[in-house]
N, C-alpha and C positions, 0 to 999 in steps of 0.2 A: 602365690597369686591364686585367686579363684580360677577354675577351669571350665571349659565349655567344649561341646562338640556341635557340629553343624551337619544336618542331614537335608539334602536337596532331593526332592522326589519329582520324577517326570521323565517319560520316554523321550520327550522332545529335547531334553538336555543330552541324553545319552546318544541320540541319533545325530546331534549336531544341528538340529533345526533351530534351536534356541540357545543363546549363550547365557550361561549362568553368571549373573552379577550379584545375586543375593548373598552368596558366601563371602564375596569380597567386601560388600557393605557391612555385613555382620562382623567379620574379622577385624576390620578397622574400628568399628564402633565399640566392640568389646575390648580390644586392646587398649583403647583410650580410657576405658573405665577400669583398667587393672584386671581384666579377665583374659586368661590365655586360652586360645583355641588349640586343643590337642589334636583334632582331626576333623576333616571334612569328607563326607561321603555322598555319592550320588547313586540313587537306586531307581529302578523302574517302577511303573505303576502296577505292582504285583503285591497284593495284600499279604501273602505268606512271606515273601522276601522282606517286606518292610516291617511287619510285626515281629518277625524273628530277630531282625537287626535291632529294633528298639528294645526288645526284651533283654538282649545280651549286652547292650551298650549304655542304656540310659543312666545306670548307676555308676558309670565309670568316670563321670565328671560332675561338677557342681550344677551345670546347666546343659540341657539339650535343646537346640533350636532347630525346628523343622519347617521347611518352606515348600509349599505346593500341595496340590491335590485335595483341597477342601471345598471345591465347588459342588455342583449338583449333577454332574455327568457320571456315567459308569466308570470312567477311568480315575475319578476322584476318590481314592481309597484311604486317604490318610486318617480321617476320623475313625473309621472302622479298624484300621491297623493299630492305632494307638490304644483303642479300647481292648482289642484282642491281646496286645502285648502286656497290658496291665491287668488283664483278667477282670475287666469291669464291663457291664452292659452298655450298649449304645442306645440311648433313650432320647426322646424328644425334649429339648430344652425350651421351657416356656418363654424365657426371656429372649432367647435367640429367635424363636418363632415370631415373637412380637416385633422384633427389629426387622425381620424379613418382610413381614406383612406391611410394615410401615413404609419400607423402601419400594417394594414392587407393587403395592396397592392392588389394582384389579388385574395385574399381570402375574400375580402369585399363582403357582401351581404345585402339584405334588413333587415334581423334580426339584424346584427351588426350595421347597420346604424341607427337603432332605438335608439341606445345609444346617438345619436346626437339630439334626440327630447327632448328638455329641456324647463322648464318654461320660458316664454318670459320675458326678462329683467334681466336674471341671468348673473352672471360672472362665468367663468370657474375656476375650481380648478385643478392645474397642477398634472399630474400623470406621474412620471418619469419611471414607470415600463412597463405599457401597453399602455400609452398615452391616453386611454379612460378617459375623465376628470370627476371630480366631479363638484359640482356647489355650488354657493353662491347666495342667494337672501334674501333681508332684513337682519335679524339676524340669518338666517338659513344656516348652512354648511352641505352639503351632501357628504359623503365619500363612497367609496366602502366598502364592508363587509370583503373582504380578508385582514387579519391583515397587511401583508407586504405592500400592496398597500395603505391601510388606513393610516399607519404610514408615508408613503411618501407624501400623500396628506396633512396630518396635518402639516408636516414640511414646506410645501410650503405656508401655510396660517398663521402660528403661529405669524408672524410679524404683522398681521392685528389685533390681539387680544389685546384689551386695558384692561389689567388687573389692579390690584391695588397692594398695599403693601402686599406681602405674609405673611401668618401667621407665627408668632414665636412659636416654639414648643419645649417642653421638655418632657422627659419620665422618670418616676420612676418605678422601679421594686420592688414590695413589697412582703414580706413574710406573709402577712395577707390576709384574704378573703375580698370580697367586702362589706360584712355586717359590717365589723369592720372599714370601712372608709367612709361609706355613710354619717354619721352625719358630719364628718370633711369636706366632699365635699360640703355639704349644707352651712356650715360655710364660706368656701372660696368663694362660689358663691355670698353670701350676701356681703362679705367684698370687693370683686373685681368684680364689675358689668360687666366689659369688658372681663372677663375670661371665657373660655370654658373648661370644664373638661369631659374626657371620661375614664371610667374604663372598663378593659377587663380581664376576668378571664383566667387563664392558661388552655389551651386545649391540650398542648403537654406535656406528663409526663416527657420528657427529659429536659424541661425548669426548671431553678433553682429558680423560683419565683411563687407566687400564683396569683398575680394581677398586671397588667400593668396599670399605671395611666398616662394619657396624659394631659399636660397643654398646652393650646393654646390661643393666643391673638394677635391682631395686634400691641400691645404695648409690646416690649421686656422687659421693666421694670416690667410690670404686671406679666409676666410669672416668672421672677426671684423672685419677692417678694412673689408671691403665693406659689411657691415651698418652699421657706424658711419658710413661715408661716405653710404650711402643715407639714413640718418636725418637727416643734415645736409641732404641734397638735398630730402627730402620734408617736413621740419619735424616737428611733433609730432602728426601726424594718424593715427598707427597705433592699432590697437585696444588 
């Protein structure tokens, strides 16, 4: 599968003032397109921290998605951090400036125009809500942090994402605990090398099962055969 990393930027996330929903949205959207998220990271509004992280990590996956910090206030450091990480200058983007002037009209000012200062050589990501664009450079996609705007930006670039065959997945709900299926899981993983298994104990008392077992593989036949084999191993104790 193609791979991705997600970087969420914002002191408001780290302080608990704002709940991050962008990484959840991206992980689900990417997984559906056959792109596996390898890691999600949350970093503060500190240009040195963010730029160093990007420099070390952006080449470790096929895609890097960054959310937050592209506005016009002093804590919006993402554009500059990306430029610094890639060793390219931050320059005024003519097309981005045109969009901002079109949206803000007589309320445009120098602070708002800073949103048009972008890493040299980047492409703009369309924003259908406030027009202030995101950006794409190399394998890095930079979105706004406001969820509604981020969703709009993602929709405008999802056609550019070269995914792979999505995972085939099945779920079993079991009336036994994880300790009673661990040995069977090890057996399955030996017999089906291309299988992935995940077990999740019940956390909601209203649920009518004790353990959720997820079978995943790029091969649909593997999932089907592994489930049948597990049912033989476990007997008839599933929910």
